[in-house]
N, CA, C, O and the ligand as a Tripos MOL2 file, in Angstrom:
@<TRIPOS>MOLECULE
protein
  257   255    65     0     0
PROTEIN
NO_CHARGES

@<TRIPOS>ATOM
      1 N         103.0510  102.0010   70.2520 N.3       1 MET1
      2 CA        101.7160  102.5770   70.2170 C.3       1 MET1
      3 C         101.6660  103.7400   69.2340 C.2       1 MET1
      4 O         102.6450  104.4740   69.1010 O.2       1 MET1
      5 N         100.5690  103.9150   68.5590 N.am      2 PRO2
      6 CA        100.4590  105.0140   67.5870 C.3       2 PRO2
      7 C         100.4280  106.3660   68.2830 C.2       2 PRO2
      8 O          99.8170  106.5310   69.3390 O.2       2 PRO2
      9 N         101.0870  107.3000   67.6810 N.am      3 ARG3
     10 CA        101.1840  108.5830   68.3710 C.3       3 ARG3
     11 C         100.5890  109.7250   67.5650 C.2       3 ARG3
     12 O          99.7180  110.4550   68.0380 O.2       3 ARG3
     13 N         101.0840  109.8640   66.3220 N.am      4 GLY4
     14 CA        100.6460  111.0410   65.5920 C.3       4 GLY4
     15 C          99.4900  110.7330   64.6650 C.2       4 GLY4
     16 O          99.7100  110.4210   63.4950 O.2       4 GLY4
     17 N          98.3010  110.8080   65.1430 N.am      5 ASP5
     18 CA         97.1860  110.6000   64.2390 C.3       5 ASP5
     19 C          96.4580  111.9020   63.9150 C.2       5 ASP5
     20 O          95.2540  111.9100   63.6560 O.2       5 ASP5
     21 N          97.1930  112.9760   63.9330 N.am      6 GLY6
     22 CA         96.6090  114.2220   63.4650 C.3       6 GLY6
     23 C          96.0060  115.0820   64.5540 C.2       6 GLY6
     24 O          95.4400  116.1370   64.2680 O.2       6 GLY6
     25 N          96.1160  114.6540   65.7800 N.am      7 THR7
     26 CA         95.5120  115.4490   66.8420 C.3       7 THR7
     27 C          96.5350  116.2960   67.5860 C.2       7 THR7
     28 O          96.2210  116.9370   68.5890 O.2       7 THR7
     29 N          97.7400  116.2890   67.0870 N.am      8 GLY8
     30 CA         98.7510  117.1030   67.7430 C.3       8 GLY8
     31 C          99.3870  116.3440   68.8930 C.2       8 GLY8
     32 O          99.2040  115.1360   69.0380 O.2       8 GLY8
     33 N         100.1230  117.0590   69.6930 N.am      9 PRO9
     34 CA        100.8280  116.4060   70.8020 C.3       9 PRO9
     35 C          99.8670  115.7720   71.8050 C.2       9 PRO9
     36 O          98.8630  116.3620   72.2030 O.2       9 PRO9
     37 N         100.2050  114.5820   72.1870 N.am     10 VAL10
     38 CA         99.3640  113.8960   73.1490 C.3      10 VAL10
     39 C         100.0710  113.8880   74.4980 C.2      10 VAL10
     40 O         101.2860  113.7070   74.5720 O.2      10 VAL10
     41 N          99.3280  114.0800   75.5220 N.am     11 GLY11
     42 CA         99.9480  114.0610   76.8350 C.3      11 GLY11
     43 C          99.2630  115.0240   77.7770 C.2      11 GLY11
     44 O          98.3450  115.7470   77.3900 O.2      11 GLY11
     45 N          99.7080  115.0280   78.9940 N.am     12 GLY12
     46 CA         99.0230  115.8470   79.9830 C.3      12 GLY12
     47 C          99.7160  117.1530   80.2630 C.2      12 GLY12
     48 O          99.7400  117.6230   81.4010 O.2      12 GLY12
     49 N         100.2750  117.7330   79.2400 N.am     13 ARG13
     50 CA        101.0680  118.9340   79.4780 C.3      13 ARG13
     51 C         100.3450  120.2130   79.0880 C.2      13 ARG13
     52 O         100.9640  121.2770   79.0830 O.2      13 ARG13
     53 N          99.0970  120.1530   78.7720 N.am     14 GLY14
     54 CA         98.4280  121.3510   78.3040 C.3      14 GLY14
     55 C          97.5300  121.9930   79.3400 C.2      14 GLY14
     56 O          96.5960  122.7170   78.9950 O.2      14 GLY14
     57 N          97.8010  121.7370   80.5820 N.am     15 ARG15
     58 CA         96.8760  122.1760   81.6240 C.3      15 ARG15
     59 C          97.3520  123.4060   82.3740 C.2      15 ARG15
     60 O          96.6870  123.8690   83.3010 O.2      15 ARG15
     61 N          98.4780  123.9280   81.9830 N.am     16 GLY16
     62 CA         98.9570  125.1200   82.6690 C.3      16 GLY16
     63 C          99.5270  124.8320   84.0400 C.2      16 GLY16
     64 O          99.4580  125.6760   84.9330 O.2      16 GLY16
     65 N         100.0790  123.6740   84.2120 N.am     17 GLN17
     66 CA        100.7430  123.3750   85.4630 C.3      17 GLN17
     67 C         102.2020  123.7690   85.3450 C.2      17 GLN17
     68 O         102.9630  123.1480   84.6030 O.2      17 GLN17
     69 N         102.5820  124.7780   86.0590 N.am     18 GLY18
     70 CA        103.9650  125.2030   85.9770 C.3      18 GLY18
     71 C         104.8170  124.4910   87.0040 C.2      18 GLY18
     72 O         104.3120  123.9480   87.9870 O.2      18 GLY18
     73 N         106.0960  124.5010   86.7660 N.am     19 GLY19
     74 CA        107.0080  123.9610   87.7610 C.3      19 GLY19
     75 C         107.1950  122.4680   87.6990 C.2      19 GLY19
     76 O         107.9730  121.9100   88.4720 O.2      19 GLY19
     77 N         106.5030  121.8130   86.8030 N.am     20 GLY20
     78 CA        106.7040  120.3910   86.6480 C.3      20 GLY20
     79 C         106.2080  119.5700   87.8240 C.2      20 GLY20
     80 O         106.7250  118.4810   88.0730 O.2      20 GLY20
     81 N         105.2220  120.0630   88.5470 N.am     21 ARG21
     82 CA        104.7030  119.2790   89.6690 C.3      21 ARG21
     83 C         103.6230  118.3360   89.1780 C.2      21 ARG21
     84 O         102.7940  118.7120   88.3500 O.2      21 ARG21
     85 N         103.6300  117.1560   89.6670 N.am     22 PRO22
     86 CA        102.5240  116.2510   89.3490 C.3      22 PRO22
     87 C         101.2270  116.8120   89.9240 C.2      22 PRO22
     88 O         101.2470  117.5330   90.9220 O.2      22 PRO22
     89 N         100.1080  116.4840   89.2970 N.am     23 SER23
     90 CA         98.8500  117.0830   89.7090 C.3      23 SER23
     91 C          98.4480  116.6690   91.1170 C.2      23 SER23
     92 O          97.6530  117.3500   91.7650 O.2      23 SER23
     93 N          98.9940  115.5580   91.5900 N.am     24 TRP24
     94 CA         98.6010  115.1110   92.9150 C.3      24 TRP24
     95 C          99.4550  115.7320   94.0110 C.2      24 TRP24
     96 O          99.2270  115.5000   95.1990 O.2      24 TRP24
     97 N         100.4480  116.5290   93.5980 N.am     25 ALA25
     98 CA        101.3430  117.0980   94.5970 C.3      25 ALA25
     99 C         100.7830  118.3960   95.1540 C.2      25 ALA25
    100 O         101.5080  119.3790   95.3080 O.2      25 ALA25
    101 N          99.5420  118.3950   95.4440 N.am     26 GLY26
    102 CA         98.9410  119.5870   95.9970 C.3      26 GLY26
    103 C          98.5020  119.3480   97.4320 C.2      26 GLY26
    104 O          98.8790  118.3470   98.0410 O.2      26 GLY26
    105 N          97.7250  120.2440   97.9610 N.am     27 PRO27
    106 CA         97.2310  120.0680   99.3160 C.3      27 PRO27
    107 C          96.2500  118.8990   99.3910 C.2      27 PRO27
    108 O          95.6230  118.5310   98.3970 O.2      27 PRO27
    109 N          96.1360  118.3480  100.5380 N.am     28 GLY28
    110 CA         95.1770  117.2820  100.7130 C.3      28 GLY28
    111 C          95.7720  115.8930  100.6210 C.2      28 GLY28
    112 O          95.0480  114.8990  100.6700 O.2      28 GLY28
    113 N          97.0840  115.8180  100.4890 N.am     29 GLY29
    114 CA         97.6980  114.5000  100.3800 C.3      29 GLY29
    115 C          98.1110  113.9480  101.7260 C.2      29 GLY29
    116 O          97.8440  114.5250  102.7800 O.2      29 GLY29
    117 N          98.7540  112.8420  101.6500 N.am     30 GLU30
    118 CA         99.2310  112.2160  102.8690 C.3      30 GLU30
    119 C         100.6670  111.7620  102.6810 C.2      30 GLU30
    120 O         101.1280  111.5170  101.5670 O.2      30 GLU30
    121 N         101.3460  111.6580  103.7900 N.am     31 CYS31
    122 CA        102.6560  111.0370  103.7850 C.3      31 CYS31
    123 C         102.4920  109.6660  104.4330 C.2      31 CYS31
    124 O         101.7550  109.5020  105.4050 O.2      31 CYS31
    125 N         103.1790  108.7100  103.8840 N.am     32 VAL32
    126 CA        103.0780  107.3680  104.4290 C.3      32 VAL32
    127 C         104.4780  106.8030  104.6570 C.2      32 VAL32
    128 O         105.3970  107.0350  103.8720 O.2      32 VAL32
    129 N         104.6110  106.0710  105.7310 N.am     33 CYS33
    130 CA        105.8810  105.4240  106.0160 C.3      33 CYS33
    131 C         105.9290  104.0980  105.2740 C.2      33 CYS33
    132 O         105.0730  103.2400  105.4910 O.2      33 CYS33
    133 N         106.9040  103.9160  104.4120 N.am     34 PRO34
    134 CA        106.9880  102.6650  103.6600 C.3      34 PRO34
    135 C         107.3870  101.4880  104.5330 C.2      34 PRO34
    136 O         107.2170  100.3330  104.1430 O.2      34 PRO34
    137 N         107.9050  101.7740  105.6890 N.am     35 ALA35
    138 CA        108.3690  100.6860  106.5450 C.3      35 ALA35
    139 C         107.2580  100.1160  107.4150 C.2      35 ALA35
    140 O         107.1110   98.8980  107.5180 O.2      35 ALA35
    141 N         106.4720  100.9920  108.0440 N.am     36 CYS36
    142 CA        105.4710  100.4820  108.9710 C.3      36 CYS36
    143 C         104.0500  100.8640  108.5790 C.2      36 CYS36
    144 O         103.0930  100.3970  109.1970 O.2      36 CYS36
    145 N         103.9010  101.6970  107.5710 N.am     37 GLY37
    146 CA        102.5640  102.0180  107.1030 C.3      37 GLY37
    147 C         101.9140  103.1870  107.8340 C.2      37 GLY37
    148 O         100.7450  103.4910  107.5940 O.2      37 GLY37
    149 N         102.6390  103.8330  108.7030 N.am     38 TYR38
    150 CA        102.0990  104.9940  109.3990 C.3      38 TYR38
    151 C         101.7900  106.1000  108.4070 C.2      38 TYR38
    152 O         102.5750  106.3640  107.4960 O.2      38 TYR38
    153 N         100.6520  106.7400  108.5840 N.am     39 ARG39
    154 CA        100.2680  107.8350  107.6990 C.3      39 ARG39
    155 C         100.0010  109.0840  108.4980 C.2      39 ARG39
    156 O          99.5680  109.0300  109.6490 O.2      39 ARG39
    157 N         100.2640  110.1910  107.8770 N.am     40 GLU40
    158 CA         99.8860  111.4560  108.4800 C.3      40 GLU40
    159 C          99.6190  112.4470  107.3640 C.2      40 GLU40
    160 O         100.1220  112.2710  106.2540 O.2      40 GLU40
    161 N          98.8400  113.4820  107.6300 N.am     41 PRO41
    162 CA         98.5330  114.4620  106.6010 C.3      41 PRO41
    163 C          99.8060  115.1500  106.1230 C.2      41 PRO41
    164 O         100.6940  115.4750  106.9110 O.2      41 PRO41
    165 N          99.8690  115.3570  104.8360 N.am     42 HIS42
    166 CA        101.0280  116.0370  104.2720 C.3      42 HIS42
    167 C         101.0340  117.4950  104.6900 C.2      42 HIS42
    168 O         100.0170  118.1860  104.6410 O.2      42 HIS42
    169 N         102.1870  117.9290  105.0930 N.am     43 GLU43
    170 CA        102.3330  119.3160  105.5040 C.3      43 GLU43
    171 C         102.7870  120.1420  104.3210 C.2      43 GLU43
    172 O         103.7780  119.8160  103.6680 O.2      43 GLU43
    173 N         102.0830  121.1780  104.0540 N.am     44 ARG44
    174 CA        102.4290  122.0150  102.8970 C.3      44 ARG44
    175 C         103.8030  122.6130  103.0550 C.2      44 ARG44
    176 O         104.1350  123.1670  104.1030 O.2      44 ARG44
    177 N         104.5900  122.5030  102.0280 N.am     45 GLY45
    178 CA        105.9210  123.1000  102.0510 C.3      45 GLY45
    179 C         106.9740  122.1720  102.6270 C.2      45 GLY45
    180 O         108.1650  122.4780  102.5740 O.2      45 GLY45
    181 N         106.5540  121.0530  103.1730 N.am     46 VAL46
    182 CA        107.5090  120.0890  103.7070 C.3      46 VAL46
    183 C         107.3630  118.7780  102.9450 C.2      46 VAL46
    184 O         106.3850  118.0540  103.1290 O.2      46 VAL46
    185 N         108.3250  118.4760  102.0990 N.am     47 PRO47
    186 CA        108.2420  117.2260  101.3430 C.3      47 PRO47
    187 C         108.2150  116.0220  102.2740 C.2      47 PRO47
    188 O         108.9450  115.9650  103.2630 O.2      47 PRO47
    189 N         107.3730  115.0800  101.9440 N.am     48 CYS48
    190 CA        107.2910  113.8730  102.7680 C.3      48 CYS48
    191 C         108.6460  113.2020  102.8840 C.2      48 CYS48
    192 O         108.9880  112.6240  103.9160 O.2      48 CYS48
    193 N         109.3990  113.2880  101.8210 N.am     49 THR49
    194 CA        110.6770  112.5910  101.8020 C.3      49 THR49
    195 C         111.6990  113.2410  102.7320 C.2      49 THR49
    196 O         112.7890  112.7070  102.9400 O.2      49 THR49
    197 N         111.3420  114.3890  103.2860 N.am     50 GLU50
    198 CA        112.2440  115.0260  104.2440 C.3      50 GLU50
    199 C         111.7550  114.8370  105.6670 C.2      50 GLU50
    200 O         112.3730  115.3020  106.6240 O.2      50 GLU50
    201 N         110.6340  114.1450  105.7870 N.am     51 LYS51
    202 CA        110.1180  113.8710  107.1180 C.3      51 LYS51
    203 C         110.4370  112.4270  107.4830 C.2      51 LYS51
    204 O         110.6200  111.5720  106.6160 O.2      51 LYS51
    205 N         110.4970  112.1820  108.7620 N.am     52 THR52
    206 CA        110.7340  110.8140  109.2010 C.3      52 THR52
    207 C         109.5410  110.3350  110.0070 C.2      52 THR52
    208 O         108.8290  111.1210  110.6330 O.2      52 THR52
    209 N         109.3480  109.0600  109.9740 N.am     53 CYS53
    210 CA        108.2410  108.4370  110.6760 C.3      53 CYS53
    211 C         108.4540  108.5640  112.1810 C.2      53 CYS53
    212 O         109.5320  108.2420  112.6800 O.2      53 CYS53
    213 N         107.4400  109.0280  112.9080 N.am     54 PRO54
    214 CA        107.5800  109.1490  114.3640 C.3      54 PRO54
    215 C         107.6460  107.7990  115.0530 C.2      54 PRO54
    216 O         108.0300  107.7060  116.2190 O.2      54 PRO54
    217 N         107.2740  106.7650  114.3370 N.am     55 LYS55
    218 CA        107.2780  105.4400  114.9530 C.3      55 LYS55
    219 C         108.5860  104.7010  114.7440 C.2      55 LYS55
    220 O         109.1410  104.1060  115.6670 O.2      55 LYS55
    221 N         109.0710  104.7530  113.4980 N.am     56 CYS56
    222 CA        110.2530  103.9360  113.2270 C.3      56 CYS56
    223 C         111.3850  104.7320  112.5960 C.2      56 CYS56
    224 O         112.4180  104.1680  112.2350 O.2      56 CYS56
    225 N         111.1960  106.0310  112.4620 N.am     57 SER57
    226 CA        112.2520  106.9210  111.9760 C.3      57 SER57
    227 C         112.6610  106.6920  110.5320 C.2      57 SER57
    228 O         113.6980  107.1960  110.1020 O.2      57 SER57
    229 N         111.8810  105.9520  109.7820 N.am     58 ALA58
    230 CA        112.1770  105.8070  108.3570 C.3      58 ALA58
    231 C         111.6980  107.0550  107.6330 C.2      58 ALA58
    232 O         110.8270  107.7730  108.1250 O.2      58 ALA58
    233 N         112.2650  107.3080  106.4690 N.am     59 PHE59
    234 CA        111.8190  108.4530  105.6970 C.3      59 PHE59
    235 C         110.4470  108.1660  105.0920 C.2      59 PHE59
    236 O         110.1650  107.0640  104.6210 O.2      59 PHE59
    237 N         109.6230  109.1800  105.1220 N.am     60 MET60
    238 CA        108.2570  109.0160  104.6430 C.3      60 MET60
    239 C         108.2050  109.1490  103.1270 C.2      60 MET60
    240 O         109.1300  109.6580  102.4950 O.2      60 MET60
    241 N         107.1050  108.6810  102.5660 N.am     61 MET61
    242 CA        106.8630  108.8260  101.1410 C.3      61 MET61
    243 C         105.5310  109.5230  100.9370 C.2      61 MET61
    244 O         104.6860  109.5590  101.8310 O.2      61 MET61
    245 N         105.3610  110.0730   99.7500 N.am     62 ARG62
    246 CA        104.0860  110.7140   99.4380 C.3      62 ARG62
    247 C         103.0550  109.6490   99.1200 C.2      62 ARG62
    248 O         103.3330  108.6930   98.3960 O.2      62 ARG62
    249 N         101.8820  109.8220   99.6580 N.am     63 ALA63
    250 CA        100.7790  108.9300   99.3260 C.3      63 ALA63
    251 C          99.6380  109.7820   98.7920 C.2      63 ALA63
    252 O          99.5940  110.9920   99.0090 O.2      63 ALA63
    253 N          98.7380  109.1440   98.1060 N.am     64 ARG64
    254 CA         97.6170  109.9070   97.5750 C.3      64 ARG64
    255 C          96.5000  109.9520   98.5870 C.2      64 ARG64
    256 O          95.4570  110.5520   98.3280 O.2      64 ARG64
    257 ZN        107.3120  103.9490  110.2160 Zn       65 ZN65
@<TRIPOS>BOND
     1     1     2 1
     2     2     3 1
     3     3     4 2
     4     3     5 am
     5     5     6 1
     6     6     7 1
     7     7     8 2
     8     7     9 am
     9     9    10 1
    10    10    11 1
    11    11    12 2
    12    11    13 am
    13    13    14 1
    14    14    15 1
    15    15    16 2
    16    15    17 am
    17    17    18 1
    18    18    19 1
    19    19    20 2
    20    19    21 am
    21    21    22 1
    22    22    23 1
    23    23    24 2
    24    23    25 am
    25    25    26 1
    26    26    27 1
    27    27    28 2
    28    27    29 am
    29    29    30 1
    30    30    31 1
    31    31    32 2
    32    31    33 am
    33    33    34 1
    34    34    35 1
    35    35    36 2
    36    35    37 am
    37    37    38 1
    38    38    39 1
    39    39    40 2
    40    39    41 am
    41    41    42 1
    42    42    43 1
    43    43    44 2
    44    43    45 am
    45    45    46 1
    46    46    47 1
    47    47    48 2
    48    47    49 am
    49    49    50 1
    50    50    51 1
    51    51    52 2
    52    51    53 am
    53    53    54 1
    54    54    55 1
    55    55    56 2
    56    55    57 am
    57    57    58 1
    58    58    59 1
    59    59    60 2
    60    59    61 am
    61    61    62 1
    62    62    63 1
    63    63    64 2
    64    63    65 am
    65    65    66 1
    66    66    67 1
    67    67    68 2
    68    67    69 am
    69    69    70 1
    70    70    71 1
    71    71    72 2
    72    71    73 am
    73    73    74 1
    74    74    75 1
    75    75    76 2
    76    75    77 am
    77    77    78 1
    78    78    79 1
    79    79    80 2
    80    79    81 am
    81    81    82 1
    82    82    83 1
    83    83    84 2
    84    83    85 am
    85    85    86 1
    86    86    87 1
    87    87    88 2
    88    87    89 am
    89    89    90 1
    90    90    91 1
    91    91    92 2
    92    91    93 am
    93    93    94 1
    94    94    95 1
    95    95    96 2
    96    95    97 am
    97    97    98 1
    98    98    99 1
    99    99   100 2
   100    99   101 am
   101   101   102 1
   102   102   103 1
   103   103   104 2
   104   103   105 am
   105   105   106 1
   106   106   107 1
   107   107   108 2
   108   107   109 am
   109   109   110 1
   110   110   111 1
   111   111   112 2
   112   111   113 am
   113   113   114 1
   114   114   115 1
   115   115   116 2
   116   115   117 am
   117   117   118 1
   118   118   119 1
   119   119   120 2
   120   119   121 am
   121   121   122 1
   122   122   123 1
   123   123   124 2
   124   123   125 am
   125   125   126 1
   126   126   127 1
   127   127   128 2
   128   127   129 am
   129   129   130 1
   130   130   131 1
   131   131   132 2
   132   131   133 am
   133   133   134 1
   134   134   135 1
   135   135   136 2
   136   135   137 am
   137   137   138 1
   138   138   139 1
   139   139   140 2
   140   139   141 am
   141   141   142 1
   142   142   143 1
   143   143   144 2
   144   143   145 am
   145   145   146 1
   146   146   147 1
   147   147   148 2
   148   147   149 am
   149   149   150 1
   150   150   151 1
   151   151   152 2
   152   151   153 am
   153   153   154 1
   154   154   155 1
   155   155   156 2
   156   155   157 am
   157   157   158 1
   158   158   159 1
   159   159   160 2
   160   159   161 am
   161   161   162 1
   162   162   163 1
   163   163   164 2
   164   163   165 am
   165   165   166 1
   166   166   167 1
   167   167   168 2
   168   167   169 am
   169   169   170 1
   170   170   171 1
   171   171   172 2
   172   171   173 am
   173   173   174 1
   174   174   175 1
   175   175   176 2
   176   175   177 am
   177   177   178 1
   178   178   179 1
   179   179   180 2
   180   179   181 am
   181   181   182 1
   182   182   183 1
   183   183   184 2
   184   183   185 am
   185   185   186 1
   186   186   187 1
   187   187   188 2
   188   187   189 am
   189   189   190 1
   190   190   191 1
   191   191   192 2
   192   191   193 am
   193   193   194 1
   194   194   195 1
   195   195   196 2
   196   195   197 am
   197   197   198 1
   198   198   199 1
   199   199   200 2
   200   199   201 am
   201   201   202 1
   202   202   203 1
   203   203   204 2
   204   203   205 am
   205   205   206 1
   206   206   207 1
   207   207   208 2
   208   207   209 am
   209   209   210 1
   210   210   211 1
   211   211   212 2
   212   211   213 am
   213   213   214 1
   214   214   215 1
   215   215   216 2
   216   215   217 am
   217   217   218 1
   218   218   219 1
   219   219   220 2
   220   219   221 am
   221   221   222 1
   222   222   223 1
   223   223   224 2
   224   223   225 am
   225   225   226 1
   226   226   227 1
   227   227   228 2
   228   227   229 am
   229   229   230 1
   230   230   231 1
   231   231   232 2
   232   231   233 am
   233   233   234 1
   234   234   235 1
   235   235   236 2
   236   235   237 am
   237   237   238 1
   238   238   239 1
   239   239   240 2
   240   239   241 am
   241   241   242 1
   242   242   243 1
   243   243   244 2
   244   243   245 am
   245   245   246 1
   246   246   247 1
   247   247   248 2
   248   247   249 am
   249   249   250 1
   250   250   251 1
   251   251   252 2
   252   251   253 am
   253   253   254 1
   254   254   255 1
   255   255   256 2
@<TRIPOS>SUBSTRUCTURE
     1 MET1         2 RESIDUE 1 A MET
     2 PRO2         6 RESIDUE 1 A PRO
     3 ARG3        10 RESIDUE 1 A ARG
     4 GLY4        14 RESIDUE 1 A GLY
     5 ASP5        18 RESIDUE 1 A ASP
     6 GLY6        22 RESIDUE 1 A GLY
     7 THR7        26 RESIDUE 1 A THR
     8 GLY8        30 RESIDUE 1 A GLY
     9 PRO9        34 RESIDUE 1 A PRO
    10 VAL10       38 RESIDUE 1 A VAL
    11 GLY11       42 RESIDUE 1 A GLY
    12 GLY12       46 RESIDUE 1 A GLY
    13 ARG13       50 RESIDUE 1 A ARG
    14 GLY14       54 RESIDUE 1 A GLY
    15 ARG15       58 RESIDUE 1 A ARG
    16 GLY16       62 RESIDUE 1 A GLY
    17 GLN17       66 RESIDUE 1 A GLN
    18 GLY18       70 RESIDUE 1 A GLY
    19 GLY19       74 RESIDUE 1 A GLY
    20 GLY20       78 RESIDUE 1 A GLY
    21 ARG21       82 RESIDUE 1 A ARG
    22 PRO22       86 RESIDUE 1 A PRO
    23 SER23       90 RESIDUE 1 A SER
    24 TRP24       94 RESIDUE 1 A TRP
    25 ALA25       98 RESIDUE 1 A ALA
    26 GLY26      102 RESIDUE 1 A GLY
    27 PRO27      106 RESIDUE 1 A PRO
    28 GLY28      110 RESIDUE 1 A GLY
    29 GLY29      114 RESIDUE 1 A GLY
    30 GLU30      118 RESIDUE 1 A GLU
    31 CYS31      122 RESIDUE 1 A CYS
    32 VAL32      126 RESIDUE 1 A VAL
    33 CYS33      130 RESIDUE 1 A CYS
    34 PRO34      134 RESIDUE 1 A PRO
    35 ALA35      138 RESIDUE 1 A ALA
    36 CYS36      142 RESIDUE 1 A CYS
    37 GLY37      146 RESIDUE 1 A GLY
    38 TYR38      150 RESIDUE 1 A TYR
    39 ARG39      154 RESIDUE 1 A ARG
    40 GLU40      158 RESIDUE 1 A GLU
    41 PRO41      162 RESIDUE 1 A PRO
    42 HIS42      166 RESIDUE 1 A HIS
    43 GLU43      170 RESIDUE 1 A GLU
    44 ARG44      174 RESIDUE 1 A ARG
    45 GLY45      178 RESIDUE 1 A GLY
    46 VAL46      182 RESIDUE 1 A VAL
    47 PRO47      186 RESIDUE 1 A PRO
    48 CYS48      190 RESIDUE 1 A CYS
    49 THR49      194 RESIDUE 1 A THR
    50 GLU50      198 RESIDUE 1 A GLU
    51 LYS51      202 RESIDUE 1 A LYS
    52 THR52      206 RESIDUE 1 A THR
    53 CYS53      210 RESIDUE 1 A CYS
    54 PRO54      214 RESIDUE 1 A PRO
    55 LYS55      218 RESIDUE 1 A LYS
    56 CYS56      222 RESIDUE 1 A CYS
    57 SER57      226 RESIDUE 1 A SER
    58 ALA58      230 RESIDUE 1 A ALA
    59 PHE59      234 RESIDUE 1 A PHE
    60 MET60      238 RESIDUE 1 A MET
    61 MET61      242 RESIDUE 1 A MET
    62 ARG62      246 RESIDUE 1 A ARG
    63 ALA63      250 RESIDUE 1 A ALA
    64 ARG64      254 RESIDUE 1 A ARG
    65 ZN65       257 GROUP 0 **** ****
């Protein structure tokens, strides 16, 4: 794909997001269990991947 057509660097890095967090990694997300589909609101400061599903004890994933 063409990249340098005179507009400078292309990409989503000019928004002042520090720390390398994806834009969706903010409040308001959900954690979802990849095994059984259980969802719960994401708890701030607690990565979904460190939580386990209350139903089947699998590690949760971040959902949008
Ligand atoms: Zn589960």
